[in-house]
C-alpha atoms as an extended CHARMM CRD file, in Angstrom:
* protein
*
       208  EXT
         1         1  MET       CA            105.2610000000      105.9170000000       88.3950000000  PROA      1               0.0000000000
         2         2  ASN       CA            107.4730000000      103.1420000000       89.9910000000  PROA      2               0.0000000000
         3         3  ILE       CA            106.1970000000      103.4900000000       93.5380000000  PROA      3               0.0000000000
         4         4  VAL       CA            108.4140000000      101.7360000000       96.2680000000  PROA      4               0.0000000000
         5         5  ARG       CA            107.6590000000      101.3660000000      100.0450000000  PROA      5               0.0000000000
         6         6  LYS       CA            109.9300000000      100.1260000000      103.1880000000  PROA      6               0.0000000000
         7         7  THR       CA            108.1210000000      100.8170000000      106.5500000000  PROA      7               0.0000000000
         8         8  PHE       CA            109.9330000000       99.3910000000      109.9020000000  PROA      8               0.0000000000
         9         9  PRO       CA            109.7680000000      100.0570000000      113.5210000000  PROA      9               0.0000000000
        10        10  VAL       CA            112.0790000000      103.0790000000      114.8220000000  PROA      10              0.0000000000
        11        11  GLY       CA            112.9630000000      104.9340000000      118.3460000000  PROA      11              0.0000000000
        12        12  PRO       CA            112.0830000000      104.3050000000      121.9950000000  PROA      12              0.0000000000
        13        13  LEU       CA            108.7870000000      103.7690000000      121.3020000000  PROA      13              0.0000000000
        14        14  GLN       CA            108.6460000000      101.5850000000      117.8950000000  PROA      14              0.0000000000
        15        15  CYS       CA            106.4560000000      103.9500000000      115.5730000000  PROA      15              0.0000000000
        16        16  ASN       CA            106.9500000000      102.5800000000      112.0000000000  PROA      16              0.0000000000
        17        17  CYS       CA            108.6730000000      105.1610000000      110.0110000000  PROA      17              0.0000000000
        18        18  THR       CA            107.6190000000      104.8890000000      106.1540000000  PROA      18              0.0000000000
        19        19  ILE       CA            109.8070000000      105.7580000000      103.5970000000  PROA      19              0.0000000000
        20        20  ILE       CA            107.8190000000      106.0000000000      100.2120000000  PROA      20              0.0000000000
        21        21  GLY       CA            109.4570000000      107.5120000000       96.7130000000  PROA      21              0.0000000000
        22        22  ASP       CA            109.2560000000      107.2370000000       93.3280000000  PROA      22              0.0000000000
        23        23  THR       CA            112.1650000000      105.4850000000       91.1790000000  PROA      23              0.0000000000
        24        24  GLU       CA            111.4600000000      107.1890000000       87.9150000000  PROA      24              0.0000000000
        25        25  THR       CA            111.8150000000      110.3400000000       89.4720000000  PROA      25              0.0000000000
        26        26  GLY       CA            113.8770000000      109.4210000000       92.3020000000  PROA      26              0.0000000000
        27        27  VAL       CA            112.4990000000      111.6570000000       94.8480000000  PROA      27              0.0000000000
        28        28  GLY       CA            110.3550000000      110.4570000000       97.7790000000  PROA      28              0.0000000000
        29        29  TYR       CA            109.3510000000      110.8690000000      101.8000000000  PROA      29              0.0000000000
        30        30  VAL       CA            109.7510000000      109.9450000000      105.1410000000  PROA      30              0.0000000000
        31        31  PHE       CA            107.0370000000      109.7290000000      106.9630000000  PROA      31              0.0000000000
        32        32  ASP       CA            107.3320000000      109.7610000000      111.0800000000  PROA      32              0.0000000000
        33        33  PRO       CA            111.1020000000      110.0350000000      111.9780000000  PROA      33              0.0000000000
        34        34  GLY       CA            110.7670000000      108.7860000000      115.1740000000  PROA      34              0.0000000000
        35        35  GLY       CA            114.0720000000      107.9690000000      116.0460000000  PROA      35              0.0000000000
        36        36  ASP       CA            117.3770000000      106.1030000000      114.5670000000  PROA      36              0.0000000000
        37        37  ALA       CA            117.7120000000      108.5020000000      111.9130000000  PROA      37              0.0000000000
        38        38  SER       CA            120.8030000000      106.3160000000      110.7460000000  PROA      38              0.0000000000
        39        39  ARG       CA            119.1930000000      103.6440000000      109.8410000000  PROA      39              0.0000000000
        40        40  ILE       CA            116.2800000000      105.8190000000      108.1520000000  PROA      40              0.0000000000
        41        41  MET       CA            119.2710000000      107.2690000000      106.0510000000  PROA      41              0.0000000000
        42        42  ALA       CA            120.4370000000      104.2550000000      105.0120000000  PROA      42              0.0000000000
        43        43  THR       CA            117.6150000000      102.6460000000      104.0920000000  PROA      43              0.0000000000
        44        44  VAL       CA            116.7760000000      106.2550000000      101.7030000000  PROA      44              0.0000000000
        45        45  GLU       CA            120.3860000000      105.6410000000      100.3620000000  PROA      45              0.0000000000
        46        46  SER       CA            119.0750000000      101.8990000000       99.7550000000  PROA      46              0.0000000000
        47        47  MET       CA            116.2770000000      102.9660000000       97.6330000000  PROA      47              0.0000000000
        48        48  GLY       CA            118.1530000000      105.4640000000       95.3980000000  PROA      48              0.0000000000
        49        49  LEU       CA            116.0670000000      108.4940000000       96.4540000000  PROA      49              0.0000000000
        50        50  LYS       CA            116.0960000000      112.1680000000       97.4100000000  PROA      50              0.0000000000
        51        51  ILE       CA            114.2670000000      112.6880000000      100.3250000000  PROA      51              0.0000000000
        52        52  ILE       CA            111.7440000000      116.0950000000       99.1270000000  PROA      52              0.0000000000
        53        53  GLY       CA            109.3180000000      115.8380000000      102.3310000000  PROA      53              0.0000000000
        54        54  ILE       CA            109.5740000000      114.5430000000      106.0290000000  PROA      54              0.0000000000
        55        55  ILE       CA            105.8740000000      114.1900000000      107.0040000000  PROA      55              0.0000000000
        56        56  HSD       CA            104.4030000000      113.5710000000      110.1220000000  PROA      56              0.0000000000
        57        57  THR       CA            101.0810000000      112.1650000000      110.7520000000  PROA      57              0.0000000000
        58        58  HSD       CA            100.9070000000      114.0310000000      114.0410000000  PROA      58              0.0000000000
        59        59  ALA       CA            103.2120000000      115.4890000000      116.5700000000  PROA      59              0.0000000000
        60        60  HSD       CA            103.5980000000      113.1720000000      119.4280000000  PROA      60              0.0000000000
        61        61  LEU       CA            107.3340000000      112.8840000000      120.4960000000  PROA      61              0.0000000000
        62        62  ASP       CA            107.5370000000      109.2220000000      119.2660000000  PROA      62              0.0000000000
        63        63  HSD       CA            106.8580000000      110.1400000000      115.4770000000  PROA      63              0.0000000000
        64        64  ILE       CA            108.8360000000      113.1790000000      115.2960000000  PROA      64              0.0000000000
        65        65  LEU       CA            112.2230000000      113.0550000000      117.5090000000  PROA      65              0.0000000000
        66        66  ALA       CA            114.4850000000      112.5660000000      114.2720000000  PROA      66              0.0000000000
        67        67  ALA       CA            112.9510000000      114.9510000000      112.0750000000  PROA      67              0.0000000000
        68        68  GLY       CA            116.3360000000      117.1710000000      112.7070000000  PROA      68              0.0000000000
        69        69  GLU       CA            119.1320000000      114.9910000000      111.8920000000  PROA      69              0.0000000000
        70        70  ILE       CA            116.7350000000      113.8850000000      108.8420000000  PROA      70              0.0000000000
        71        71  GLN       CA            116.5120000000      117.2280000000      107.4650000000  PROA      71              0.0000000000
        72        72  SER       CA            120.1510000000      118.0940000000      108.2820000000  PROA      72              0.0000000000
        73        73  ARG       CA            121.1260000000      115.1600000000      106.1440000000  PROA      73              0.0000000000
        74        74  THR       CA            118.5140000000      115.7130000000      103.0730000000  PROA      74              0.0000000000
        75        75  ALA       CA            117.7620000000      119.6420000000      103.6170000000  PROA      75              0.0000000000
        76        76  ALA       CA            114.0100000000      118.4360000000      103.1580000000  PROA      76              0.0000000000
        77        77  PRO       CA            111.4720000000      120.5100000000      104.6540000000  PROA      77              0.0000000000
        78        78  ILE       CA            109.0070000000      119.1630000000      107.8240000000  PROA      78              0.0000000000
        79        79  TRP       CA            105.5590000000      119.0000000000      107.5780000000  PROA      79              0.0000000000
        80        80  VAL       CA            102.9910000000      118.7670000000      110.0600000000  PROA      80              0.0000000000
        81        81  HSD       CA             99.3540000000      120.0110000000      110.4680000000  PROA      81              0.0000000000
        82        82  ARG       CA             99.0640000000      123.3370000000      111.8880000000  PROA      82              0.0000000000
        83        83  SER       CA             96.6230000000      122.5080000000      114.7520000000  PROA      83              0.0000000000
        84        84  ASP       CA             99.4020000000      119.9750000000      116.2310000000  PROA      84              0.0000000000
        85        85  MET       CA            102.2150000000      122.9050000000      116.8110000000  PROA      85              0.0000000000
        86        86  PHE       CA            101.1730000000      122.9190000000      120.6610000000  PROA      86              0.0000000000
        87        87  LEU       CA            102.0810000000      119.2370000000      120.6100000000  PROA      87              0.0000000000
        88        88  TRP       CA            105.5080000000      120.1510000000      118.6530000000  PROA      88              0.0000000000
        89        89  ASP       CA            105.9590000000      122.9110000000      121.2830000000  PROA      89              0.0000000000
        90        90  THR       CA            105.9830000000      120.9060000000      124.1230000000  PROA      90              0.0000000000
        91        91  VAL       CA            108.0660000000      117.5010000000      122.6500000000  PROA      91              0.0000000000
        92        92  GLU       CA            110.5770000000      118.1670000000      125.8040000000  PROA      92              0.0000000000
        93        93  MET       CA            107.6350000000      117.7690000000      128.2840000000  PROA      93              0.0000000000
        94        94  GLN       CA            106.5310000000      114.9980000000      126.2570000000  PROA      94              0.0000000000
        95        95  CYS       CA            110.1500000000      113.4230000000      126.6210000000  PROA      95              0.0000000000
        96        96  ARG       CA            109.9690000000      114.2170000000      130.3050000000  PROA      96              0.0000000000
        97        97  MET       CA            106.8610000000      112.2100000000      130.9230000000  PROA      97              0.0000000000
        98        98  PHE       CA            107.8450000000      108.7280000000      128.9380000000  PROA      98              0.0000000000
        99        99  GLY       CA            111.2310000000      108.6280000000      130.1340000000  PROA      99              0.0000000000
       100       100  VAL       CA            112.4490000000      109.4170000000      126.4610000000  PROA      100             0.0000000000
       101       101  PRO       CA            115.9850000000      111.1240000000      125.8470000000  PROA      101             0.0000000000
       102       102  TYR       CA            114.6180000000      114.2570000000      124.6900000000  PROA      102             0.0000000000
       103       103  THR       CA            115.9690000000      115.3740000000      120.7730000000  PROA      103             0.0000000000
       104       104  PRO       CA            115.3180000000      119.1980000000      119.8620000000  PROA      104             0.0000000000
       105       105  VAL       CA            113.5080000000      119.5920000000      116.3870000000  PROA      105             0.0000000000
       106       106  PRO       CA            113.2660000000      122.1350000000      114.7210000000  PROA      106             0.0000000000
       107       107  ASP       CA            110.2970000000      124.2720000000      113.9550000000  PROA      107             0.0000000000
       108       108  PRO       CA            108.3750000000      122.6780000000      110.8030000000  PROA      108             0.0000000000
       109       109  ASP       CA            108.4950000000      124.3860000000      107.5920000000  PROA      109             0.0000000000
       110       110  HSD       CA            104.9420000000      123.7140000000      105.8010000000  PROA      110             0.0000000000
       111       111  TRP       CA            101.7290000000      123.4270000000      107.4460000000  PROA      111             0.0000000000
       112       112  ILE       CA             99.9760000000      120.1020000000      105.9760000000  PROA      112             0.0000000000
       113       113  GLU       CA             96.5680000000      120.8920000000      104.4010000000  PROA      113             0.0000000000
       114       114  ASP       CA             93.6460000000      118.7600000000      103.8100000000  PROA      114             0.0000000000
       115       115  GLU       CA             93.3520000000      117.2420000000      100.2350000000  PROA      115             0.0000000000
       116       116  GLN       CA             96.4600000000      118.6300000000       99.5360000000  PROA      116             0.0000000000
       117       117  GLU       CA             98.6070000000      116.3620000000       96.7610000000  PROA      117             0.0000000000
       118       118  LEU       CA            101.3760000000      114.9540000000       97.3510000000  PROA      118             0.0000000000
       119       119  GLU       CA            104.3010000000      113.4870000000       94.6520000000  PROA      119             0.0000000000
       120       120  CYS       CA            103.8070000000      109.8520000000       94.2640000000  PROA      120             0.0000000000
       121       121  GLY       CA            100.4190000000      109.7610000000       93.6910000000  PROA      121             0.0000000000
       122       122  GLY       CA             99.7580000000      110.7860000000       97.4620000000  PROA      122             0.0000000000
       123       123  SER       CA             97.2920000000      112.5500000000       98.9260000000  PROA      123             0.0000000000
       124       124  CYS       CA             96.6150000000      113.9860000000      102.5730000000  PROA      124             0.0000000000
       125       125  ILE       CA             93.4910000000      113.3670000000      104.4540000000  PROA      125             0.0000000000
       126       126  HSD       CA             93.1030000000      115.3040000000      107.7050000000  PROA      126             0.0000000000
       127       127  THR       CA             91.6490000000      112.7880000000      110.6780000000  PROA      127             0.0000000000
       128       128  PRO       CA             91.0820000000      114.6040000000      113.8820000000  PROA      128             0.0000000000
       129       129  GLY       CA             91.0140000000      112.8210000000      117.0330000000  PROA      129             0.0000000000
       130       130  HSD       CA             94.0420000000      111.2350000000      118.2230000000  PROA      130             0.0000000000
       131       131  THR       CA             95.4500000000      115.1010000000      118.0810000000  PROA      131             0.0000000000
       132       132  PRO       CA             93.8380000000      117.6970000000      116.2960000000  PROA      132             0.0000000000
       133       133  GLY       CA             95.9470000000      117.4980000000      113.8710000000  PROA      133             0.0000000000
       134       134  SER       CA             96.3650000000      114.0880000000      112.7150000000  PROA      134             0.0000000000
       135       135  THR       CA             96.2430000000      113.5060000000      109.3560000000  PROA      135             0.0000000000
       136       136  SER       CA             96.7210000000      110.3780000000      107.1060000000  PROA      136             0.0000000000
       137       137  PHE       CA             97.9510000000      109.6780000000      103.6240000000  PROA      137             0.0000000000
       138       138  TYR       CA             97.1000000000      107.7940000000      100.6860000000  PROA      138             0.0000000000
       139       139  PHE       CA             98.2830000000      106.6880000000       97.7380000000  PROA      139             0.0000000000
       140       140  GLU       CA             95.2370000000      105.2680000000       95.7250000000  PROA      140             0.0000000000
       141       141  ASP       CA             97.1310000000      103.9090000000       92.8800000000  PROA      141             0.0000000000
       142       142  SER       CA             99.6620000000      101.5380000000       95.2710000000  PROA      142             0.0000000000
       143       143  ARG       CA             95.9660000000      100.9860000000       97.4250000000  PROA      143             0.0000000000
       144       144  LEU       CA             98.0400000000      102.3790000000      100.6900000000  PROA      144             0.0000000000
       145       145  LEU       CA             97.0560000000      104.3340000000      103.5560000000  PROA      145             0.0000000000
       146       146  ILE       CA             99.5780000000      105.4950000000      106.3420000000  PROA      146             0.0000000000
       147       147  ALA       CA             97.2790000000      106.0560000000      108.9120000000  PROA      147             0.0000000000
       148       148  GLY       CA             99.3520000000      106.8370000000      111.9840000000  PROA      148             0.0000000000
       149       149  ASP       CA             97.9970000000      106.5810000000      115.3150000000  PROA      149             0.0000000000
       150       150  THR       CA             94.5020000000      107.3220000000      114.0540000000  PROA      150             0.0000000000
       151       151  LEU       CA             93.5030000000      103.6320000000      113.2210000000  PROA      151             0.0000000000
       152       152  PHE       CA             95.6900000000      100.2110000000      114.5470000000  PROA      152             0.0000000000
       153       153  GLN       CA             94.3810000000       96.2490000000      113.6630000000  PROA      153             0.0000000000
       154       154  GLY       CA             91.4820000000       95.6120000000      115.6690000000  PROA      154             0.0000000000
       155       155  SER       CA             92.0800000000       99.4550000000      117.6180000000  PROA      155             0.0000000000
       156       156  ILE       CA             91.7030000000      102.8230000000      117.5500000000  PROA      156             0.0000000000
       157       157  GLY       CA             93.9710000000      105.7740000000      118.7130000000  PROA      157             0.0000000000
       158       158  ARG       CA             93.8570000000      106.9880000000      122.2790000000  PROA      158             0.0000000000
       159       159  THR       CA             91.9940000000      110.0980000000      122.9420000000  PROA      159             0.0000000000
       160       160  ASP       CA             93.2830000000      110.6310000000      126.4260000000  PROA      160             0.0000000000
       161       161  PHE       CA             96.3170000000      112.6590000000      125.5100000000  PROA      161             0.0000000000
       162       162  GLU       CA             95.5960000000      116.9430000000      125.4950000000  PROA      162             0.0000000000
       163       163  GLY       CA             93.7170000000      117.4420000000      122.4110000000  PROA      163             0.0000000000
       164       164  GLY       CA             92.3720000000      113.9820000000      122.1720000000  PROA      164             0.0000000000
       165       165  ASP       CA             88.5860000000      113.6490000000      121.1530000000  PROA      165             0.0000000000
       166       166  ALA       CA             87.0490000000      110.0280000000      120.9840000000  PROA      166             0.0000000000
       167       167  GLY       CA             84.2320000000      111.5270000000      119.0250000000  PROA      167             0.0000000000
       168       168  LEU       CA             85.8270000000      113.1360000000      116.3160000000  PROA      168             0.0000000000
       169       169  LEU       CA             87.9470000000      109.9010000000      115.8000000000  PROA      169             0.0000000000
       170       170  VAL       CA             85.4080000000      107.8580000000      114.6890000000  PROA      170             0.0000000000
       171       171  LYS       CA             84.0130000000      110.2720000000      112.5960000000  PROA      171             0.0000000000
       172       172  SER       CA             87.2250000000      110.3460000000      110.9990000000  PROA      172             0.0000000000
       173       173  ILE       CA             87.5560000000      106.4800000000      110.5860000000  PROA      173             0.0000000000
       174       174  GLN       CA             83.7150000000      106.0320000000      109.3220000000  PROA      174             0.0000000000
       175       175  GLN       CA             83.6850000000      109.3730000000      107.2160000000  PROA      175             0.0000000000
       176       176  ARG       CA             86.9480000000      109.3600000000      105.8870000000  PROA      176             0.0000000000
       177       177  ILE       CA             89.0140000000      106.3530000000      105.8550000000  PROA      177             0.0000000000
       178       178  TYR       CA             86.3380000000      104.0620000000      105.4340000000  PROA      178             0.0000000000
       179       179  LYS       CA             85.3260000000      105.4720000000      102.1620000000  PROA      179             0.0000000000
       180       180  LEU       CA             88.0630000000      104.6520000000      100.8690000000  PROA      180             0.0000000000
       181       181  ASP       CA             89.0750000000      101.3200000000       98.8680000000  PROA      181             0.0000000000
       182       182  GLU       CA             88.5010000000       98.3320000000      101.4730000000  PROA      182             0.0000000000
       183       183  SER       CA             91.5380000000       96.5150000000       99.5720000000  PROA      183             0.0000000000
       184       184  ALA       CA             93.8210000000       99.3030000000      100.8480000000  PROA      184             0.0000000000
       185       185  THR       CA             96.7070000000       98.3920000000      103.1530000000  PROA      185             0.0000000000
       186       186  VAL       CA             96.9990000000      100.1760000000      106.2740000000  PROA      186             0.0000000000
       187       187  ILE       CA            100.3610000000      101.2770000000      107.8040000000  PROA      187             0.0000000000
       188       188  THR       CA             99.6490000000      101.7870000000      111.6540000000  PROA      188             0.0000000000
       189       189  GLY       CA            101.4750000000      104.1890000000      113.9610000000  PROA      189             0.0000000000
       190       190  HSD       CA            102.4110000000      101.1760000000      116.1830000000  PROA      190             0.0000000000
       191       191  GLY       CA            102.4330000000       97.6490000000      114.7670000000  PROA      191             0.0000000000
       192       192  PRO       CA            101.1710000000       95.1210000000      112.2310000000  PROA      192             0.0000000000
       193       193  GLU       CA             99.5280000000       96.5760000000      108.9530000000  PROA      193             0.0000000000
       194       194  THR       CA             95.8990000000       95.8580000000      108.1880000000  PROA      194             0.0000000000
       195       195  THR       CA             93.5180000000       96.6530000000      105.6150000000  PROA      195             0.0000000000
       196       196  ILE       CA             90.8230000000       99.0740000000      105.4330000000  PROA      196             0.0000000000
       197       197  GLY       CA             88.2210000000       96.6360000000      104.4760000000  PROA      197             0.0000000000
       198       198  GLN       CA             89.1810000000       94.3380000000      107.9750000000  PROA      198             0.0000000000
       199       199  GLU       CA             88.9140000000       97.1290000000      109.9690000000  PROA      199             0.0000000000
       200       200  MET       CA             84.9800000000       97.6490000000      108.5630000000  PROA      200             0.0000000000
       201       201  ARG       CA             84.0960000000       94.6100000000      109.2090000000  PROA      201             0.0000000000
       202       202  PHE       CA             86.0410000000       93.6960000000      112.5200000000  PROA      202             0.0000000000
       203       203  ASN       CA             87.1650000000       96.4610000000      114.4030000000  PROA      203             0.0000000000
       204       204  ALA       CA             85.3460000000       96.3740000000      117.9990000000  PROA      204             0.0000000000
       205       205  PHE       CA             85.6040000000      100.3680000000      118.3840000000  PROA      205             0.0000000000
       206       206  VAL       CA             84.6540000000      101.1690000000      115.3470000000  PROA      206             0.0000000000
       207       207  ARG       CA             82.5890000000       99.1810000000      112.4930000000  PROA      207             0.0000000000
       208       208  ALA       CA             81.6480000000      100.3170000000      109.0920000000  PROA      208             0.0000000000
């Protein structure tokens, strides 16, 4: 495999969108397309990838708003964990709550399963807490974790929105994320990258 990855903030709330793929097979995924579909597609094209999945760490508006346009331009299936479908169904209400222009999103095509394998060497890790369906994606050979809003540099995801559970979030981080390679880079849902080891030692909210 020859894995390539680009991450950049998109959309009104500057969600980190990640495009990752294998240049040997030419296939890849878009994670958390929260907006700026044209920029996402330009990046995909510059990487020479055929997108085979539009994957969401969870179903808050700032992580999904460009999913429909990306799908219309790639024909790739939309993935989300079934437990977040109640949020997917309320995206218009979420937009009103945050004063963000509403962009309709089509229904998901594929339910994410815990420990499901991805092409490009990745696997799905169900990490509920921020939302019931929050899922992280671990690429072991690349030492890379896409954590969504579960874990941030020096912080953790909010649990005061509908479906949030602080105890479950701590459990997800300690029992699932902190068991991974400490040297792995963590792509957070917003803001700078970190490493698992740094958060295990210095995160004031959840220590190892």
